[in-house]
Structure formats: C-alpha cells, structure tokens
N, C-alpha and C positions, 0 to 999 in steps of 0.2 A: 083137449088141446086146442089152442087157438088156431083158427084156420090160416091166419097170416103166417104163423110160424111154420106150419106144415107146408105152406106154399113155398116159403123161403128155403126150407130144407130140401124139398123136392127139386127146387130149381138148382140148388147147389149140387145136388146129387147128379142131376142131369148134366150139369156142366163138367163135372169130374169125369163122367163117363165119356164125354166128348173129347176132353183135353188130355185125359190120362191121369192116372193116379199120382203120377210124379209131380203134377202141378199143384196139388192141394196139400197144405201142411197145417196140421192142427196144433196150435199153441195153447198155452195156459189160458190166455184171455181172448184169443181171436182165432179165426180160421184164415190162413193166408193162402191165396190162390196165385199161383205163378211159380216161376223157377226160383229155387233157393240153393245157393252154392254151398255144398257140404265140404268141409275140410276132411281130408283123409286122416286116418288113424295115425299114420306115421308122422304127419306134420304136427298133429296135436301133441304127440309124445315129445317131438323135438322142441316145441315151444315150451312145454312143461319143464324139460331138462334144462333148457337155456335160461328160463326164469329162475330155476332153483339154484343154478350155479352163480356164485358170487364172484364178481370180477375182482381178483386180488392184484393190485398193482405190483408189477415186477420191481424188485430192488435193483437200483443201479449199482453196478460194480464200481467201487472207488479204486481207481488205479493210482497207486502211489508213484509219484514222479521221482525217479532216481536223480540224485544230485550229481550231475555230470561235471560240476566244477571241481577241478583238481585243487586239493589243498596243498599249497606250496609252503613248505616249512622255511621260514627265514633263517638263513645261516647267520649266526651271531659271530661276528669277527672277534677273534681273541685280541684283547688289548695289547698293544705293542709295548714291549718291555723297554724301559728307559735305559739307555746305555750310560752307565756310570764309569767315567774315566778314572783310572787309578791315580793319575797325576794330571796337574794342570798348571797354568801360569800363576794362579793365586797361591798354590802350594810352593812354587819356586820362590815367590816373593817372601813368603814366611820363612823358608829355609835360608834365604839370603840374610835376613835379619838375625836369625839364630846363629848362623856361622860367623857373622861379623861381631856379634856379642861374645861368642866363644873365642874369637881371635884377638879381641881387645886386650885381654890379659897378657898376651904375648907380643902386643904391638903390631899385629898383622891386620891387613885390610884386603879382603878377597873380592875379586871381580868375577861376576857370573856371565856365562855365555847366554846371550839374549835371543838366540835363534836366528839372528840376522848377520851381525858382524862377527867375523872369525875371532877366536881367542888365541892370541899368540903367547907363548911361554918363553921365558929367558933360557937360551941355550937348549930349548926343548922343542917338541912338536907343536903344530898349530891345530887347534880343534875347531870344528869336527872333522876336517879333511883327513887327519891322520888315521881316523877310525876306518877309513876305506882303503887307505894306501898301505899302512903298515900292519904287521902282525902284533898281537899283544900276548905277553907271557905272564902267567900267574903260577907261582910255585913250579917254574920251569916247564909249564904246560901251556900250549897254545889255547886261547879261549876265543869264543865268538862273542864279540862285543859291538854295540852300535848305539846310536843316539835315538831315543824313543821318548819324546817329550810328553806323551800321554800315558806312558807306562804300559804300552802294548807289548805283549810277549813275542817280540820278533827275533830276539837273539838269546844267547845263553845269559849274557849280562846286558840288561836294557838300561842305558843311561838316561835318567830323567833330568839331571842338572849337573853342570860342570862349573867348578869354582877354582880360580887360580890366584896365587900370590907369588910375585917374583922377588928374588933376593939377589945378592951380589953376583953369584956365579951359578945359581941353580934356581929351581922353581918347585913349588908345592901345588900340584894340580889334583884336586879331589874330584873323583868320579862317583856321583851318587847313583847307585844302580838298584834295579830290582832283579833278583835272581830267584826264579820260581816263586814270584810274588812275595819275596822276602827282601827287606831293605839290607843292602850291602854297600859299604863305602870302600872304594879302591883309591890308592894314592900313586900318582905318577911323579917321579923325581928324575927320570932319565933324561939324557941328552938327546938331541935330534938324531936318533938311531933307529935302526930296524933290526930286531923287533923292539917294541916298547915294553919295558919291564914294569909291572905294577905289583903292589902288595895290599893285603887287607888291612884297613885301619881298625885298630882296637881301642881307640879312645872312647871311654864310656859316655862322656857328656855329649860328644858329637853324634855318636850312634843313637843315644837316647832322643836327641832333638829330631834327628832324621826319622826315626821310627814313629815318634809321636805325630809329626806332621803327615806322614804317609797314611796313618790309620785314621786321621781326622776325616769326617764326612763334610 
C-alpha cells in the first residue's frame, strides 16, 4: 500500500478519535468530516405521506338564488257590455211615418209628443202631465203607467211614444207601450176626467208596424 495513503488514513482516524465518531460520515464517493443534520424518522414519513397525497381542489357549491320577485298576475278587465236601449228617437221617427201613412186612408194626421212641449188633447187630458196626476183604468182595473222614452221597464206599461189626433168633440190618443218587453198599444178617448179610461188597440196594421219597428236593431 502506498505510504501516502496510509498516512492519510491514519491522520483521518486520529482526527475522528479526537472529534468523535459523530463528526465523520462516510458517503459513496467521499468521507465527510463535520456535523450532518439528520432528519428524524417521523419527519421523513410525514414528507412521504404529504408528497403521495394529491391535492384535489374542492368543488364549489353552487347556490341557486331563489327568485324573490313576486309574479303578479295581471287582472284582465272584463269588457263592458254595451247598453242597447229598447227604444230611441230614431224609432219614434219611424213610428211617426208609419202612423201617418196608416192614418191617411182615414184622412187623419197625428202629432207626436217630442219630449219637450206638452201634448194637449181636445176635451181630454194633457200629456205627459196626466200620467202623474190621474189614475188609468184598463178593463176596469187600475194600471201603473208612465213615460219611458228609452223603453226601460219602470212601470207596468212603459210608454215609448204618444200620438194624438183631435176631432170635433173628442180625441184619439194612442199610447205605444212596452208591457213585459212586448209591444202593446192603448187608446185614450176619454174626456178630461179622473180616472182616464183606456183600451187595447186591436188594429192589425198598426200593431204590425209598431212591432216591426220595436224589433229592429
């Protein structure tokens, strides 16, 4: 063996004896003299476990937001029903023409109550005032009768039109009425008395004209 190598080894051996065995460390390729920090067995295990564990990212919880807005249902308004009057001034005008044509054959000309000026009859009552002042008798029974130009069911007999023709000593006053929504014509020939006596007109042509105009839209 080379003397230099032996001297080196002996020197190292001597140094280790002086400094202690803990200061000399033999590695694969060299000899290390000095302190070497040793990791404890527990820390090595922990490092191995931590390296083996894969960090799995936590899934975020998706919180669904509740729709706090109140859904207000729109109330649909029901369409307003059109009020259709059973009678009007246009129908009164048609009736006036029909009555005058009907009266021509007898040489009669009838004047209608226009809703403004009172209608006076010869030796008889004045319309429409008499409807409130006097009683009316039909077949010896008192009836409830009144002027209703739109055909509203306000009375037992609702007068929609009044036509009068005067003669020498008497009058013919026709009261065109709606009785339970049916056309009825009453005739007044009485003198200015209380009660006023009326009767139902049975003339076919006059009733036909009145019924036709009433049912027209």
